[in-house]
Backbone bond lengths (Angstrom), bond angles and torsions (degrees), N, CA, C in turn:
res aa  C-N    CA-C-N  psi(-1)  N-CA   C-N-CA  omega(-1)  CA-C   N-CA-C  phi
1 M - - - 1.477 - - 1.397 110.82 -
2 S 1.300 120.80 127.21 1.519 122.85 -174.17 1.614 102.08 -83.89
3 R 1.284 107.87 170.86 1.444 120.56 -178.91 1.550 110.42 -61.82
4 T 1.247 115.41 -46.43 1.546 121.78 179.53 1.480 109.99 -60.85
5 E 1.380 123.07 -45.26 1.353 125.65 176.17 1.551 111.11 -59.47
6 F 1.306 115.09 -44.47 1.540 119.77 -174.85 1.616 104.00 -61.58
7 V 1.323 115.65 -48.94 1.454 116.56 -179.08 1.475 117.75 -56.11
8 I 1.381 111.47 -43.08 1.461 117.83 -178.27 1.618 106.39 -69.60
9 A 1.353 120.31 -39.13 1.448 118.63 177.10 1.457 114.60 -67.25
10 T 1.335 120.22 -35.26 1.419 124.99 172.76 1.526 110.69 -65.34
11 A 1.311 116.82 -41.17 1.490 119.25 177.95 1.533 113.28 -62.86
12 I 1.420 113.64 -41.54 1.500 116.24 175.20 1.422 111.05 -63.82
13 I 1.364 118.33 -41.46 1.553 118.92 -173.94 1.541 105.48 -64.80
14 L 1.313 118.13 -47.98 1.481 124.66 -177.86 1.580 104.19 -58.74
15 F 1.347 122.35 -46.61 1.437 123.78 -175.03 1.471 109.61 -61.77
16 V 1.332 118.53 -42.19 1.463 122.18 -178.93 1.525 111.15 -72.08
17 A 1.348 115.16 -33.72 1.482 114.61 172.70 1.496 114.41 -66.87
18 F 1.411 114.86 -35.35 1.464 121.93 173.14 1.492 113.62 -59.86
19 C 1.354 114.39 -45.40 1.495 122.27 -179.80 1.565 105.76 -63.79
20 L 1.228 117.54 -54.49 1.454 120.46 -179.48 1.589 112.71 -52.49
21 G 1.305 113.95 -49.79 1.500 118.10 179.11 1.551 109.93 -59.60
22 W 1.376 113.07 -45.41 1.517 114.53 -178.18 1.591 105.71 -64.81
23 F 1.260 123.32 -46.47 1.452 126.17 177.09 1.581 110.77 -48.77
24 A 1.419 111.89 -53.90 1.411 119.16 -178.85 1.520 113.17 -58.47
25 N 1.325 114.31 -39.41 1.500 117.91 175.30 1.475 114.92 -68.92
26 W 1.449 119.41 -38.08 1.434 120.80 169.67 1.521 115.52 -61.53
27 L 1.346 118.02 -38.66 1.465 122.22 179.85 1.594 106.88 -64.75
28 L 1.264 116.15 -47.54 1.459 123.23 -177.94 1.522 109.84 -54.77
29 H 1.383 113.39 -57.44 1.435 113.79 179.91 1.540 115.33 -63.90
30 R 1.324 114.78 -33.47 1.475 119.99 176.25 1.629 115.14 -56.88
31 F 1.452 112.17 -39.60 1.381 116.67 -173.55 1.567 108.69 -92.48
32 T 1.263 119.52 -24.50 1.496 119.99 176.17 1.430 116.66 -93.12
33 R 1.340 120.89 -5.38 1.434 122.76 176.09 1.439 115.21 -60.47
34 V 1.333 119.76 137.14 1.455 125.03 -177.71 1.601 102.23 -98.30
35 A 1.343 113.09 131.59 1.439 119.09 173.72 1.413 116.30 -68.87
36 A 1.241 118.61 155.35 1.499 121.96 179.51 1.608 111.26 -63.07
37 D 1.300 109.75 -33.41 1.632 111.48 -179.38 1.519 108.40 -66.69
38 D 1.449 112.40 -41.53 1.424 113.44 -179.91 1.482 114.60 -62.75
39 V 1.305 119.28 -37.56 1.469 126.32 -178.62 1.600 104.31 -65.85
40 A 1.368 118.55 -44.88 1.454 121.02 -179.40 1.525 107.80 -62.84
41 Q 1.349 113.92 -45.72 1.546 112.81 -177.13 1.584 110.75 -64.53
42 L 1.347 113.22 -42.02 1.533 112.26 173.41 1.505 115.86 -59.29
43 D 1.320 112.17 -39.35 1.583 109.41 175.02 1.601 113.38 -67.95
44 R 1.313 119.24 -40.13 1.456 115.69 170.31 1.500 118.85 -64.66
45 M 1.335 114.07 -30.09 1.509 112.86 175.45 1.511 110.75 -73.69
46 S 1.290 116.40 -32.87 1.540 119.80 -179.86 1.508 109.28 -69.12
47 Q 1.391 118.97 -34.68 1.481 123.08 -179.80 1.517 106.95 -69.88
48 E 1.379 115.30 -43.48 1.550 120.98 -175.47 1.633 100.36 -66.23
49 L 1.222 122.89 -40.85 1.441 122.47 -178.63 1.528 112.68 -61.72
50 H 1.318 112.83 -41.01 1.553 123.11 179.71 1.502 104.56 -60.31
51 E 1.445 113.09 -50.02 1.473 117.30 -172.66 1.625 107.30 -64.56
52 A 1.347 114.85 -40.55 1.402 112.16 179.71 1.512 116.13 -63.91
53 E 1.296 111.34 -35.54 1.562 114.98 179.71 1.493 111.29 -64.49
54 E 1.449 114.85 -41.20 1.462 120.18 174.84 1.485 108.68 -57.03
55 T 1.412 123.48 -51.09 1.363 126.11 -176.39 1.503 110.55 -60.16
56 R 1.345 114.27 -38.46 1.486 117.40 -179.76 1.568 108.50 -64.77
57 D 1.275 116.61 -45.70 1.528 124.22 178.19 1.475 110.54 -56.99
58 Q 1.451 116.80 -46.76 1.344 115.82 173.47 1.394 120.74 -62.50
59 A 1.276 118.52 -39.64 1.465 127.16 175.30 1.688 110.65 -62.45
60 I 1.160 114.08 -36.92 1.488 119.75 177.51 1.489 112.53 -67.40
61 T 1.392 109.99 -44.92 1.460 114.68 172.30 1.541 114.71 -57.87
62 Y 1.379 114.25 -50.20 1.355 120.20 -178.80 1.546 111.12 -55.31
63 L 1.302 116.27 -52.91 1.471 121.82 179.06 1.628 113.29 -61.79
64 Q 1.307 118.11 -30.32 1.438 114.63 173.79 1.538 110.23 -71.98
65 Q 1.379 118.15 -41.67 1.480 120.43 172.95 1.398 111.53 -58.20
66 R 1.255 123.56 -49.41 1.403 124.84 177.00 1.473 116.28 -60.60
67 E 1.278 115.74 -42.54 1.530 119.55 169.33 1.522 115.12 -51.21
68 A 1.337 112.42 -48.19 1.449 117.48 -177.98 1.503 110.45 -68.32
69 E 1.294 119.39 -37.06 1.515 119.25 174.45 1.452 111.98 -65.62
70 L 1.263 119.27 -39.58 1.511 120.61 -176.24 1.617 106.99 -70.72
71 T 1.275 115.29 -39.03 1.468 121.32 -179.67 1.532 107.33 -63.46
72 N 1.334 116.85 -42.09 1.373 117.07 -179.57 1.596 112.43 -71.82
73 Q 1.356 116.02 -35.10 1.433 117.41 176.40 1.559 112.30 -68.61
74 L 1.365 118.58 -35.94 1.350 124.96 177.99 1.564 110.27 -65.54
75 A 1.285 118.46 -38.62 1.445 123.36 175.57 1.499 111.93 -62.84
76 Q 1.419 113.76 -46.67 1.387 117.91 177.33 1.591 112.97 -62.43
77 T 1.261 115.22 -39.18 1.566 116.62 -178.84 1.471 108.97 -69.78
78 E 1.360 115.33 -32.01 1.499 115.13 -176.98 1.476 106.28 -74.49
79 A 1.263 118.67 -34.68 1.527 119.70 176.68 1.462 109.30 -65.75
80 E 1.267 121.86 -46.11 1.430 123.73 178.68 1.549 111.59 -61.44
81 L 1.323 113.54 -37.31 1.496 115.51 -179.17 1.580 111.95 -65.67
82 R 1.464 111.71 -41.39 1.339 116.76 176.05 1.607 114.44 -60.43
83 A 1.343 114.18 -41.70 1.511 126.68 176.29 1.573 102.68 -58.70
84 A 1.253 120.73 -51.10 1.432 122.85 -178.11 1.465 114.53 -58.59
85 M 1.527 114.56 -48.62 1.362 121.93 179.86 1.513 113.63 -62.75
86 D 1.361 117.61 -35.15 1.429 123.15 173.95 1.595 108.84 -65.96
87 G 1.285 116.67 -43.62 1.499 115.92 -176.94 1.481 108.85 -70.22
88 L 1.390 122.29 -31.93 1.438 121.52 172.71 1.392 116.29 -67.26
89 R 1.274 116.28 -40.37 1.518 123.43 173.65 1.499 113.43 -58.13
90 D 1.375 115.41 -48.63 1.440 121.00 174.38 1.543 111.26 -59.38
91 A 1.388 116.55 -45.45 1.547 118.83 179.50 1.487 108.02 -65.26
92 R 1.286 125.05 -37.34 1.443 122.48 -178.49 1.627 107.86 -69.73
93 H 1.254 112.26 -42.91 1.499 115.45 172.66 1.376 116.89 -57.18
94 E 1.349 117.44 -41.51 1.502 121.53 179.92 1.545 107.53 -70.77
95 A 1.240 118.61 -39.28 1.588 123.97 -175.10 1.554 101.21 -65.43
96 E 1.324 121.49 -45.90 1.464 122.54 -177.42 1.508 104.99 -62.77
97 E 1.328 122.46 -46.41 1.508 121.48 176.83 1.525 112.47 -56.11
98 M 1.351 116.84 -44.24 1.379 118.78 176.17 1.474 113.82 -61.65
99 R 1.350 118.81 -44.21 1.421 121.65 178.74 1.487 109.74 -62.50
100 A 1.288 119.65 -40.47 1.509 122.00 176.38 1.555 109.18 -61.41
101 H 1.316 116.65 -44.15 1.455 120.92 -175.25 1.438 108.41 -65.60
102 L 1.447 120.71 -42.67 1.520 123.24 -177.61 1.589 104.27 -69.77
103 A 1.323 117.98 -40.26 1.440 115.93 177.41 1.432 112.68 -61.02
104 A 1.318 119.08 -36.56 1.547 121.72 -178.00 1.516 108.68 -73.58
105 Q 1.350 119.35 -35.53 1.440 123.97 176.97 1.622 110.45 -66.47
106 R 1.399 112.56 -41.38 1.542 111.35 177.87 1.564 109.74 -68.39
107 A 1.197 111.45 -36.94 1.541 109.44 -177.38 1.477 111.66 -68.20
108 S 1.229 121.10 -26.03 1.506 122.34 -178.64 1.432 112.44 -87.66
């Protein structure tokens, strides 16, 4: 094989390798390319997810505030109940004392 034939054979081999590489690259990009519709759908889904997260955060904040209000209201109601029970106990004790006093007056 002469030098010229060797150069031509090497050039052909390199050209074929280049063509195969270019074709493989084209195939790879052809199959991995994302369609514009898919990108738009992904953008819409990400926006909806962001809005859902914001709504969830607002709901959590509202529930925490409502829980704090109800806890405060429950504490106030329990305090009022204790005060009413103490007042009722005192009134019953006073009524018993009055009954005892009246019974003692009637007996004498």
